[in-house]
C-alpha positions in Angstrom: -3.9 -10.6 5.4 -0.9 -8.3 5.1 -1.5 -4.6 5.7 -1.4 -2.9 2.4 0.9 0.1 2.4 0.1 1.7 -0.9 2.0 5.0 -1.4 0.7 8.0 -3.3 3.5 10.4 -4.5 3.0 13.9 -5.7 5.3 15.9 -7.9 6.8 19.4 -8.3 7.9 20.0 -11.9 11.5 21.3 -12.0 12.9 22.9 -15.2 15.4 20.5 -16.7 18.9 21.5 -17.6 19.4 22.1 -21.3 22.4 21.5 -23.6 23.3 25.2 -23.3 23.4 25.1 -19.5 26.9 25.8 -18.0 25.9 23.9 -14.9 26.8 20.3 -14.0 25.5 17.3 -16.1 21.8 16.7 -15.5 22.4 13.7 -13.2 24.1 16.1 -10.8 21.3 18.7 -11.1 18.0 16.9 -11.6 16.4 14.7 -9.0 16.3 11.3 -10.6 15.9 9.1 -7.5 13.2 8.7 -4.9 13.3 6.8 -1.7 10.5 6.2 0.9 10.0 4.5 4.2 7.2 4.2 6.6 5.4 2.4 9.4 1.8 1.2 9.5 0.1 0.2 12.8 -3.4 -1.2 13.2 -5.3 -3.8 15.3 -2.8 -6.4 16.5 -0.5 -5.7 13.6 2.3 -3.5 12.4 4.3 -3.2 9.2 7.5 -1.3 8.3 8.5 -0.8 4.7 11.0 1.0 2.4 11.6 1.4 -1.3 13.4 3.2 -4.1 12.2 4.5 -7.5 14.8 5.5 -10.2 14.1 7.5 -13.3 17.1 6.3 -15.5 16.8 8.8 -18.3 15.4 12.0 -16.7 13.8 13.8 -13.8 11.8 11.9 -11.2 8.8 14.1 -11.7 8.7 14.1 -15.5 7.5 11.6 -18.1 9.6 8.6 -18.7 10.4 5.0 -17.6 10.8 4.0 -14.0 12.5 1.2 -12.0 11.2 0.4 -8.5 12.2 -1.9 -5.7 10.6 -2.2 -2.3 10.3 -4.5 0.7 8.9 -4.7 4.2 8.4 -6.8 7.3 5.6 -6.9 9.9 3.8 -9.0 12.4 0.1 -9.6 13.2 -2.2 -11.8 15.3 -5.7 -13.1 14.8 -8.1 -15.7 16.2 -10.6 -18.2 14.8 -12.9 -21.1 15.7 -11.0 -24.3 15.0 -13.4 -26.8 16.5 -13.8 -30.1 14.6 -17.1 -31.2 16.3 -19.2 -28.1 15.8 -18.5 -26.6 19.3 -16.8 -23.2 19.9 -13.1 -23.5 20.2 -11.3 -20.2 19.7 -7.6 -20.4 18.8 -5.2 -17.5 18.5 -2.4 -17.3 15.9 0.6 -15.1 15.5 2.3 -14.4 12.2 5.2 -12.7 10.6 4.9 -11.3 7.1 7.5 -10.0 4.7 7.6 -9.0 1.1 9.9 -7.9 -1.7 9.2 -6.6 -5.2 11.0 -5.4 -8.3 8.9 -3.5 -10.8 9.4 -1.6 -14.1 7.0 1.2 -15.1 6.3 4.5 -16.8 5.2 8.0 -15.7 3.1 10.2 -18.0 1.8 13.6 -17.4 -1.5 14.9 -18.9 -1.8 18.5 -17.7 -3.0 18.3 -14.1 -3.1 14.5 -14.2 0.0 12.4 -13.4 -0.3 8.7 -14.1 2.1 5.9 -13.2 1.9 2.2 -14.1 4.2 -0.6 -12.9 4.5 -4.3 -13.4 6.9 -6.9 -12.2 7.7 -9.8 -9.8 6.8 -9.8 -6.1 7.5 -12.2 -3.2 5.1 -12.4 -0.3 5.2 -14.6 2.8 3.0 -15.2 5.9 4.6 -17.4 8.5 1.8 -18.4 10.9 2.3 -20.0 14.3 0.9 -22.5 15.1 0.2 -23.6 11.6 -3.3 -22.8 10.3 -4.5 -25.0 7.4 -7.9 -23.2 7.4 -6.2 -19.9 6.4 -5.8 -19.6 2.7 -3.1 -16.9 3.1 -0.3 -19.0 4.7 3.2 -19.8 3.5 5.0 -18.0 0.8 4.4 -17.3 -2.9 6.0 -15.5 -5.8 3.6 -13.7 -8.0 3.2 -11.1 -10.7 2.3 -7.6 -9.5 0.7 -4.6 -11.2 0.4 -1.1 -9.8 -1.6 2.0 -11.0 -1.1 5.4 -9.4 -3.1 8.5 -10.4 -2.8 12.1 -9.1 -5.0 15.0 -10.2 -4.3 18.6 -9.2 -7.4 20.7 -8.7 -5.8 24.1 -9.5 -4.6 25.6 -6.2 -7.5 24.1 -4.2 -6.1 20.6 -3.7 -5.9 17.2 -5.3 -7.5 13.8 -5.7 -5.4 10.6 -5.8 -6.2 6.9 -6.5 -3.8 4.0 -6.2 -4.5 0.3 -6.9 -2.3 -2.9 -6.7 -2.9 -6.5 -7.6 -0.5 -9.3 -6.8 -1.1 -12.9 -7.9 0.6 -14.1 -4.7 -2.4 -15.0 -2.5 -4.5 -12.9 -4.9 -3.6 -9.8 -2.8 -5.3 -6.6 -3.8 -5.4 -3.1 -2.4 -6.9 0.3 -3.3 -6.6 3.7 -1.7 -8.2 7.0 -2.5 -7.5 10.4 -1.1 -9.0 13.9 -1.5 -7.0 16.7 -0.1 -7.2 20.5 0.3 -4.3 22.9 0.3 -4.1 24.6 3.7 -0.9 26.6 3.2 1.9 26.3 0.6 3.2 22.8 1.1 0.6 21.8 3.7 -2.5 19.8 2.8 -5.1 17.7 4.7 -8.1 15.6 3.8 -9.9 12.3 3.7 -8.8 8.8 2.7 -10.3 5.4 2.2 -8.7 2.0 1.8 -9.7 -1.5 0.7 -7.4 -4.5 1.3 -8.4 -7.9 0.0 -6.8 -11.3 -0.6 -7.7 -15.0 -0.9 -8.9 -15.3 2.7 -11.0 -12.2 2.5 -12.8 -13.6 -0.6 -13.6 -16.6 1.6 -14.9 -14.5 4.4 -17.0 -12.4 2.0 -18.6 -15.5 0.5 -16.9 -14.9 -2.9 -15.0 -18.2 -2.8 -17.1 -21.4 -2.6 -14.3 -23.9 -3.3 -13.5 -26.7 -0.9 -10.4 -24.9 0.4 -12.6 -22.1 1.8 -13.5 -22.7 5.5 -15.9 -19.8 6.0 -17.7 -21.5 8.9 -14.5 -21.3 11.0 -15.2 -17.6 11.7 -11.6 -16.4 11.3 -11.1 -12.9 12.8 -8.7 -11.4 10.4 -7.2 -7.9 10.0 -8.5 -4.7 8.6 -10.1 -5.1 5.2 -11.5 -1.6 5.1 -10.2 1.8 6.4 -11.5 5.3 6.5 -9.6 8.2 8.0 -7.9 11.6 7.8 -4.5 12.6 6.7 -2.1 15.5 6.8 0.7 16.0 4.4 3.6 18.4 4.2 5.7 18.8 1.0 9.1 20.6 0.5 11.5 20.8 -2.4 13.2 17.5 -1.8 10.3 15.3 -0.5 7.3 15.0 1.8 6.0 13.5 5.0 2.5 12.4 5.6 0.6 11.1 8.7 -2.8 9.4 8.5 -5.1 7.8 10.9 -8.7 6.6 11.3 -10.8 3.5 11.8 -10.2 0.0 10.3 -12.6 -3.0 10.3 -13.0 -6.4 8.8 -16.3 -7.8 10.0 -17.9 -9.2 6.8 -20.6 -12.0 7.0 -18.9 -15.1 8.4 -15.6 -13.3 9.1 -16.3 -13.3 12.8 -16.4 -10.5 15.3 -13.8 -7.9 14.1 -15.0 -4.6 15.6 -13.6 -1.3 14.3 -10.2 -0.5 15.5 -7.8 2.5 15.1 -5.0 2.6 12.6 -2.1 5.0 11.9 0.4 5.3 9.0 3.5 7.5 8.8 5.3 7.9 5.5 8.4 9.8 4.5 9.6 10.4 0.9 12.9 12.0 -0.3 13.9 12.9 -3.9 17.6 13.5 -4.8 
């Protein structure tokens, strides 16, 4: 299962230029583009990613349509029982994963609440070596992807955020929630929780009872759940955040996947 790198973006409202302004045209004054990049590291896996969001008709932090493109590449390893006679035969696998997506969406502000919704096409690949026919998440697929991002400011105290994605490619789903407190102007810290699921996790959890699901093979996959801490610093043109904690994926017949540490570093720039 690919590590989900779901990005929550906060906003500072900047007063837009008006028709009476003697400054440069709004595209030279307002921030209407946003780029981000990051790295995610957990048990036997890593992922690097980058993306861009464009507000074609206004400020990046104000209501209006959005265009987004993103991509990433990573590697991971896992093990599983691949015996055909009922004995224990643990085999290890190594995989490369990469993705790309193009989405269109809209940002709307409701007082302290900022809501974003995106939809579009996504490409997702898992190149596993040696080949593993018992893993439902193998090969490459093109799917439809939907994204919801919510951010709620709690006065000057802090914020709550929730992000969710769903991709029909391998039925990949992800959710992340954060609650943060403002420590100083620009600096916040708090708690986060993740949930990462796909077609193989459904098999491990016993949700998939089709013939393609080999839940008795005890595949030790990657982190399905995460819980940790984060620290985040914001300035006029962007932000940087660092999070870390414990990840785990031991569900029913998913095999022995003990909790392991994870860390994520993310950097965002608006211009």
